[in-house]
C-alpha distance (Angstrom), angle and dihedral (degrees) to the residues before:
residue distance angle dihedral
X1 . . .
X2 3.74 . .
X3 3.72 139.8 .
X4 3.87 94.9 -88.7
X5 3.83 91.0 56.1
X6 3.78 94.4 54.5
X7 3.79 123.6 86.1
X8 3.82 106.5 -134.2
X9 3.72 93.2 -139.7
X10 3.73 143.0 145.3
X11 3.77 90.7 -84.0
X12 3.71 142.5 11.7
X13 3.89 113.5 -72.5
X14 3.77 122.0 -130.0
X15 3.76 96.5 -124.3
X16 3.80 96.1 89.3
X17 3.84 113.6 123.7
X18 3.82 84.1 -133.9
X19 3.73 88.1 67.1
X20 3.71 89.7 60.7
X21 3.80 91.0 46.1
X22 3.86 90.0 52.5
X23 3.69 91.0 54.7
X24 3.85 95.1 44.4
X25 3.84 86.3 56.6
X26 3.76 93.6 57.6
X27 3.81 111.2 102.6
X28 3.81 99.3 174.2
X29 3.82 112.4 109.7
X30 3.75 94.8 -154.9
X31 3.83 92.3 52.6
X32 3.76 92.3 46.3
X33 3.82 93.5 49.2
X34 3.84 93.2 49.4
X35 3.82 91.6 48.8
X36 3.76 89.9 49.4
X37 3.88 91.8 49.5
X38 3.78 91.3 43.9
X39 3.84 90.7 53.4
X40 3.81 90.5 45.7
X41 3.79 98.5 53.4
X42 3.82 103.7 30.6
X43 3.77 122.3 72.2
X44 3.76 110.4 -110.9
X45 3.76 119.1 -114.1
X46 3.71 139.6 163.5
X47 3.85 117.3 -92.3
X48 3.76 94.7 25.9
X49 3.92 130.0 19.6
X50 3.06 120.9 84.4
X51 3.78 84.7 48.9
X52 3.80 128.7 -140.6
X53 3.81 100.3 -132.6
X54 3.83 145.9 -22.7
X55 3.87 122.3 -99.5
X56 3.68 125.1 -151.5
X57 3.84 99.9 178.3
X58 3.74 145.9 9.5
X59 3.87 129.0 -165.2
X60 3.71 135.9 163.2
X61 3.86 107.6 -37.1
X62 3.79 96.4 -12.0
X63 3.80 142.6 77.1
X64 3.81 119.8 -164.1
X65 3.83 128.5 -152.6
X66 3.82 126.2 -143.2
X67 3.91 90.4 -94.2
X68 3.83 90.2 59.2
X69 3.77 96.0 -107.7
X70 3.88 110.0 145.2
X71 3.77 123.9 -150.6
X72 3.73 129.0 -161.3
X73 3.78 98.6 -125.2
X74 3.83 108.1 -136.0
X75 3.83 88.9 158.3
X76 3.81 110.9 48.2
X77 3.76 92.5 156.5
X78 3.81 84.3 -90.6
X79 3.80 94.2 -75.4
X80 3.86 102.8 104.1
X81 3.80 103.2 83.2
X82 3.79 90.1 138.1
X83 3.79 95.5 32.4
X84 3.76 131.8 -100.8
X85 3.78 118.4 -51.9
X86 3.82 91.7 3.1
X87 3.93 103.6 -162.2
X88 3.80 93.3 -137.9
X89 3.84 91.3 54.5
X90 3.72 93.4 45.2
X91 3.84 92.4 48.9
X92 3.86 90.1 50.1
X93 3.84 91.8 51.0
X94 3.73 92.8 47.4
X95 3.87 92.6 49.1
X96 3.79 91.4 47.2
X97 3.83 92.1 50.2
X98 3.79 87.7 59.2
X99 3.76 94.2 56.1
X100 3.82 113.6 27.1
X101 3.85 117.7 -1.8
X102 3.83 98.4 171.7
X103 3.77 137.2 19.3
X104 3.87 121.6 -160.0
X105 3.76 113.2 -134.2
X106 3.86 98.4 -107.1
X107 3.85 88.5 63.5
X108 3.78 133.6 59.1
X109 3.82 129.6 -151.4
X110 3.84 138.2 -150.7
X111 3.86 96.6 -105.3
X112 3.80 92.8 51.3
X113 3.79 93.3 50.0
X114 3.79 92.0 44.4
X115 3.85 90.4 51.0
X116 3.86 91.9 49.9
X117 3.79 89.8 49.8
X118 3.83 91.0 49.2
X119 3.85 94.7 48.1
X120 3.79 88.3 50.1
X121 3.78 88.9 50.9
X122 3.72 94.7 50.3
X123 3.82 100.9 37.3
X124 3.75 118.3 99.6
X125 3.82 126.8 -103.5
X126 3.84 113.6 -11.6
X127 3.89 96.9 -29.5
X128 3.77 100.4 139.1
X129 3.79 111.5 135.7
X130 3.82 116.2 90.7
X131 3.80 139.6 -164.4
X132 3.77 120.7 -178.6
X133 3.80 127.3 -146.5
X134 3.82 137.4 176.6
X135 3.80 96.1 -111.6
X136 3.79 146.6 9.6
X137 3.78 95.7 -102.5
X138 3.76 90.1 54.3
X139 3.83 90.9 50.7
X140 3.79 88.2 51.6
X141 3.83 89.4 50.1
X142 3.79 90.8 52.0
X143 3.81 89.9 50.9
X144 3.75 91.2 51.5
X145 3.75 90.5 53.4
X146 3.76 92.9 47.4
X147 3.83 94.6 50.6
X148 3.77 89.4 52.9
X149 3.78 92.8 49.7
X150 3.78 93.7 45.0
X151 3.79 97.5 47.6
X152 3.84 104.8 26.7
X153 3.81 86.8 -128.8
X154 3.85 133.5 103.2
X155 3.85 106.2 -160.2
X156 3.78 121.2 109.4
X157 3.73 133.1 -170.5
X158 3.76 119.5 -148.4
X159 3.80 142.7 148.0
X160 3.76 127.5 -79.7
X161 3.86 110.1 -120.3
X162 3.80 90.5 27.3
X163 3.85 122.6 134.0
X164 3.85 120.8 -146.4
X165 3.77 101.7 158.7
X166 3.81 136.4 -52.6
X167 3.79 99.7 -102.3
X168 3.81 118.5 110.7
X169 3.85 93.5 -103.7
X170 3.78 93.2 44.0
X171 3.81 94.6 51.5
X172 3.75 89.7 53.7
X173 3.72 91.0 59.5
X174 3.87 89.8 37.1
X175 3.78 116.3 75.0
X176 3.82 106.2 -148.5
X177 3.77 117.5 123.2
X178 3.76 92.5 -149.2
X179 3.78 91.0 67.8
X180 3.79 97.8 36.2
X181 3.74 103.0 42.7
X182 3.84 116.4 112.7
X183 3.81 98.0 -4.1
X184 3.73 97.6 108.0
X185 3.77 131.3 -131.5
X186 3.84 115.5 2.4
X187 3.77 129.7 -158.1
X188 3.80 112.7 -52.2
X189 3.77 119.1 -111.5
X190 3.77 98.6 36.1
X191 3.81 104.7 142.8
X192 3.80 123.9 -177.9
X193 3.80 137.2 -157.6
X194 3.77 131.1 -173.6
X195 3.81 110.9 -91.5
X196 3.77 123.0 -123.7
X197 3.80 108.5 -75.1
X198 3.80 95.0 22.9
X199 3.77 118.9 149.0
X200 3.87 108.1 -117.9
X201 3.73 120.7 177.0
X202 3.83 90.9 -10.6
X203 3.81 92.4 -53.0
X204 3.78 130.1 101.2
X205 3.83 106.9 -123.7
X206 3.81 121.6 -142.6
X207 3.77 123.0 -116.2
X208 3.81 90.7 -106.6
X209 3.80 90.8 53.9
X210 3.83 87.1 52.8
X211 3.89 87.2 52.3
X212 3.80 87.5 52.0
X213 3.84 89.7 58.2
X214 3.77 90.5 47.0
X215 3.84 90.9 50.8
X216 3.83 91.9 48.1
X217 3.82 91.8 50.8
X218 3.81 94.7 43.9
X219 3.82 92.7 46.1
X220 3.81 92.1 50.9
X221 3.74 99.0 40.0
X222 3.83 90.7 46.6
X223 3.82 95.7 -177.6
X224 3.84 105.5 65.9
X225 3.76 117.5 152.7
X226 3.79 99.0 -160.4
X227 3.74 148.2 -4.7
X228 3.83 107.1 -137.1
X229 3.80 125.8 -167.8
X230 3.76 148.1 125.5
X231 3.83 107.9 -97.1
X232 3.83 85.8 -134.7
X233 3.74 116.5 29.6
X234 3.75 102.5 -119.8
X235 3.80 101.3 -161.0
X236 3.84 94.0 54.1
X237 3.76 101.2 21.6
X238 3.82 91.3 -129.8
X239 3.80 106.8 167.2
X240 3.85 108.9 -159.3
X241 3.83 118.6 -148.3
X242 3.82 116.9 -101.1
X243 3.85 88.2 -110.6
X244 3.85 89.6 64.7
X245 3.83 93.2 57.8
X246 3.80 93.5 40.6
X247 3.81 87.4 55.9
X248 3.84 92.4 48.0
X249 3.77 89.4 48.8
X250 3.84 90.3 51.6
X251 3.81 90.8 47.5
X252 3.82 91.2 52.8
X253 3.80 91.9 48.2
X254 3.79 92.4 47.3
X255 3.81 91.0 50.6
X256 3.78 98.8 37.8
X257 3.78 92.4 -117.1
X258 3.80 126.1 139.6
X259 3.82 122.7 -117.2
X260 3.78 110.7 -134.7
X261 3.74 118.2 -168.7
X262 3.85 118.1 -160.0
X263 3.83 105.3 -150.3
X264 3.81 94.1 158.4
X265 3.82 92.3 125.0
X266 3.78 98.8 24.8
X267 3.83 108.9 47.9
X268 3.78 132.2 100.8
X269 3.86 101.0 46.8
X270 3.81 102.7 -42.9
X271 3.89 94.4 124.0
X272 3.81 97.1 38.5
X273 3.74 94.3 -90.8
X274 3.77 126.4 75.4
X275 3.88 87.2 -110.7
X276 3.74 125.3 18.7
X277 3.76 95.5 -131.3
X278 3.85 88.4 66.1
X279 3.81 86.5 74.5
X280 3.76 88.4 69.8
X281 3.75 102.4 37.7
X282 3.78 88.1 -126.2
X283 3.79 119.7 128.8
X284 3.78 120.6 -154.7
X285 3.76 125.4 -142.2
X286 3.86 90.3 -129.8
X287 3.82 126.1 28.5
X288 3.82 119.5 -164.8
X289 3.83 117.6 -157.4
X290 3.79 133.1 179.1
X291 3.79 146.6 114.7
X292 3.88 101.6 69.4
X293 3.79 89.7 31.3
X294 3.81 86.9 90.8
X295 3.69 95.0 55.2
X296 3.82 94.2 -108.2
X297 3.80 89.6 -70.2
X298 3.81 110.6 71.5
X299 3.77 131.7 34.6
X300 3.77 113.6 -110.6
X301 3.77 136.2 148.5
X302 3.82 138.1 175.2
X303 3.79 143.4 -159.3
X304 3.81 114.1 -149.4
X305 3.74 117.8 -168.1
X306 3.77 146.2 171.5
X307 3.82 112.4 -76.8
X308 3.84 91.7 -119.4
X309 3.84 89.9 61.7
X310 3.78 90.0 70.4
X311 3.80 87.3 106.6
X312 3.86 105.8 126.1
X313 3.79 112.7 72.0
X314 3.76 90.6 141.2
X315 3.84 95.3 49.8
X316 3.83 129.2 74.1
X317 3.75 101.6 -128.4
X318 3.82 92.2 174.3
X319 3.83 113.2 -15.9
X320 3.82 92.3 177.0
X321 3.83 121.3 173.0
X322 3.72 94.2 -125.3
X323 3.87 94.3 36.0
X324 3.81 95.4 131.5
X325 3.81 99.8 24.2
X326 3.83 104.0 176.3
X327 3.80 91.1 -153.6
X328 3.76 94.1 50.6
X329 3.82 91.1 45.6
X330 3.78 90.5 51.1
X331 3.84 89.9 52.8
X332 3.77 89.0 50.6
X333 3.73 93.9 50.3
X334 3.81 89.9 50.7
X335 3.78 92.6 47.8
X336 3.82 91.4 51.0
X337 3.81 89.6 44.7
X338 3.81 90.5 54.4
X339 3.83 92.8 48.2
X340 3.85 91.0 53.1
X341 3.84 96.3 38.6
X342 3.83 94.6 51.3
X343 3.80 96.8 38.7
X344 3.77 90.6 -122.0
X345 3.83 93.8 161.6
X346 3.71 92.3 63.1
X347 3.87 90.0 36.9
X348 3.82 90.0 59.3
X349 3.77 91.3 57.4
X350 3.81 94.1 47.1
X351 3.82 96.5 43.9
X352 3.81 91.5 42.5
X353 3.82 90.5 56.5
X354 3.88 87.7 51.5
X355 3.74 91.5 52.0
X356 3.81 92.3 45.5
X357 3.74 91.4 54.5
X358 3.76 91.8 52.5
X359 3.75 91.2 47.4
X360 3.77 93.1 48.9
X361 3.81 86.3 57.2
X362 3.83 88.9 58.1
X363 3.80 89.7 49.4
X364 3.79 88.9 57.8
X365 3.79 91.5 47.8
X366 3.83 101.2 44.7
X367 3.89 123.8 47.1
X368 3.81 89.0 -153.4
X369 3.83 92.8 63.8
X370 3.73 110.7 91.6
X371 3.77 132.8 -178.9
X372 3.80 118.6 -20.2
X373 3.77 112.0 -143.2
X374 3.75 126.2 -168.0
X375 3.75 147.7 -179.3
X376 3.81 110.1 176.3
X377 3.86 107.6 -58.6
X378 3.83 91.8 -13.2
X379 3.78 105.8 98.7
X380 3.83 133.2 171.5
X381 3.72 125.9 -165.5
X382 3.84 114.8 -164.8
X383 3.78 115.9 -142.8
X384 3.81 115.7 -148.8
X385 3.84 131.9 -155.6
X386 3.78 110.6 -86.8
X387 3.78 114.5 -105.4
X388 3.76 124.4 -112.3
X389 3.83 96.6 33.4
X390 3.85 94.6 -52.6
X391 3.80 126.4 146.5
X392 3.82 120.8 -45.8
X393 3.72 119.8 -105.3
X394 3.81 92.6 -107.3
X395 3.78 93.0 55.3
X396 3.82 92.7 43.8
X397 3.84 91.8 50.9
X398 3.80 90.7 50.5
X399 3.86 90.0 47.6
X400 3.81 92.1 50.5
X401 3.84 90.1 49.0
X402 3.83 94.8 54.6
X403 3.84 92.5 40.1
X404 3.80 87.4 53.9
X405 3.81 93.4 47.2
X406 3.79 89.8 55.9
X407 3.79 88.5 52.4
X408 3.82 94.2 48.1
X409 3.80 106.3 -95.1
X410 3.84 124.6 116.8
X411 3.74 124.7 -168.3
X412 3.80 141.1 146.0
X413 3.81 127.8 -99.3
X414 3.85 109.3 -141.9
X415 3.81 123.5 -157.6
X416 3.78 88.7 -7.4
X417 3.79 98.2 -75.2
X418 3.77 109.6 47.0
X419 3.84 119.4 92.4
X420 3.90 99.7 -146.4
X421 3.68 112.3 -158.9
X422 3.83 117.3 -166.3
X423 3.83 110.0 162.8
X424 3.82 123.2 175.3
X425 3.74 114.2 -84.3
X426 3.81 87.8 -120.7
X427 3.79 91.0 66.0
X428 3.79 114.1 136.5
X429 3.88 124.5 -130.1
X430 3.77 90.1 -115.0
X431 3.89 89.5 53.4
X432 3.79 91.1 49.7
X433 3.80 90.1 51.7
X434 3.76 91.2 47.5
X435 3.86 90.7 53.5
X436 3.84 90.4 53.4
X437 3.76 90.9 49.8
X438 3.76 91.3 49.6
X439 3.77 90.5 50.7
X440 3.82 91.0 48.4
X441 3.80 92.0 55.1
X442 3.82 91.3 43.3
X443 3.71 92.6 51.9
X444 3.70 91.4 48.9
X445 3.78 90.6 52.4
X446 3.84 95.7 45.7
X447 3.84 96.6 43.6
X448 3.75 89.7 43.7
X449 3.75 87.4 70.8
X450 3.83 93.6 65.4
X451 3.72 118.0 133.5
């Protein structure tokens, strides 16, 4: 396994030979039978099927497989801000099921109205008009429609290597080869620039150089509808300086383009602010939210916009069957309630600093551990090539992942070399320290194979 064979994607692909070794080590008949049935009936795709293991439970910071092995879940598909099986969310869902389980589109319901009101209260600036959808890619699709209607243009500028959803329109805006490869022509007008921190010509460019690329493209295109990006790039945990986003905001204003922030994996306290864009004091025109919005139980996403963008009463921007699901909205309200009641936004910053300190200790200990980047409880640990002809960074990162899984820690590997750590905001100090200890032992095992 080498760097050329690894897709530098938003997550770890399932082609690793260590995936096969993991399965070969499973000696539980029920687990093996379910994995076989899963692979038989589900279409295979990178990043998931065939699956790694079978879960039977999830609670708080942990998931548990059929054999009783528990994993600290520092992955969670970014949905577990308030932990797995949050009692308040479950209670809200059960109560809503007893009153109104479904709401046809021509009607509204109290949980949906309350959720829209709550999102308008929490959102930065004057963002106060809401449209709900059953998933993040759908929210991104609604945003794309709205930017075209508002500007009369269709071109977008976004980052290479970004992920904004797996649907055909979202992968056009996104820039990951894993999702775009082999699917034919994408939407016209999708223009990409290197993100802050990208390696160009063998050199890592600065955020402001990335802004130079954006300015060049927007000046020459002249008719861009929107600039679309995560305010903090989730798969690499690159945190641009505020000056970068102020400049992009100014570029959008100068060209009459809309700024769309994708906070689908980042919102609701993850970065130490309710929304990541608040770190930069820059308000987008459209904010897309999702993943944890459904409390880690139900799929739900939202698009929140400026009020003057309420311009399409005669167009179906979303029109989704479960648009105002009362049960999903009840879950969302319970999740937000727990974030506020438990002070999880501030907790994310405090606990994130504790984790970062532990990870910096590992950086001093192992030459293959590079920069540690952080925004609240979103942390990225860069893995470097081993010195003296040892394993490449991509192979080391993969080895660390599987060594950590055996020890009970699950996380994502972003872009092939970044250990992306996204624990629930309800993580305890002891669990944070345990995760650092597991990474320590896993690095020792993986780096010990050098040469």
